[in-house]
C-alpha positions, 0 to 999 in steps of 0.5 A, spaced: 189 108 715 190 115 713 184 120 713 183 124 707 179 129 704 177 131 697 183 134 695 187 129 697 183 124 694 183 127 687 191 126 687 191 118 689 194 114 683 195 106 682 191 101 686 188 104 693 182 102 697 178 108 700 173 106 706 167 111 706 165 112 713 162 116 719 164 117 726 157 115 728 156 109 724 156 103 728 158 098 723 163 103 720 167 103 727 166 095 727 169 095 720 175 099 722 180 094 726 178 089 720 181 094 715 187 096 719 189 089 720 188 088 712 192 094 711 198 091 714 197 085 709 195 088 703 200 091 697 195 097 696 194 103 701 188 104 705 185 111 706 178 113 710 173 118 708 168 121 713 162 122 709 160 128 714 166 132 712 166 130 705 159 130 703 160 132 696 165 127 694 161 122 697 155 124 693 159 125 687 161 117 687 154 115 689 155 113 696 148 112 699 150 107 705 156 106 709 160 103 710 162 103 703 169 100 701 171 102 694 177 100 690 180 105 685 185 104 680 188 111 678 181 115 680 177 109 677 172 105 681 174 098 680 169 095 685 165 096 691 163 093 697 157 096 702 156 094 709 160 090 714 164 084 712 169 080 716 176 079 714 176 073 710 170 076 705 174 083 705 181 079 704 177 076 698 174 082 695 181 086 695 185 080 692 179 079 687 179 087 685 187 088 684 189 081 681 
């Protein structure tokens, strides 16, 4: 999963998933391998944003808890999931968001 900054985020198009996280966050670290596995099975790209490095972006999106996964389409939020979720729940979340 590619880590991106606020400028890169602004240029994304189509459907994409962004995982807002922090290196010190235990649930974020636990979620990372699940997302990497799902990324290989998904038709949309996955990106990561460190909220400590990109606080302004996180604040502009109203992110108050991490991990926070948001599915976007052309810059507009489609759906949001907060907290750790296992692979089956996340897979359903992704599929329901893009279909």
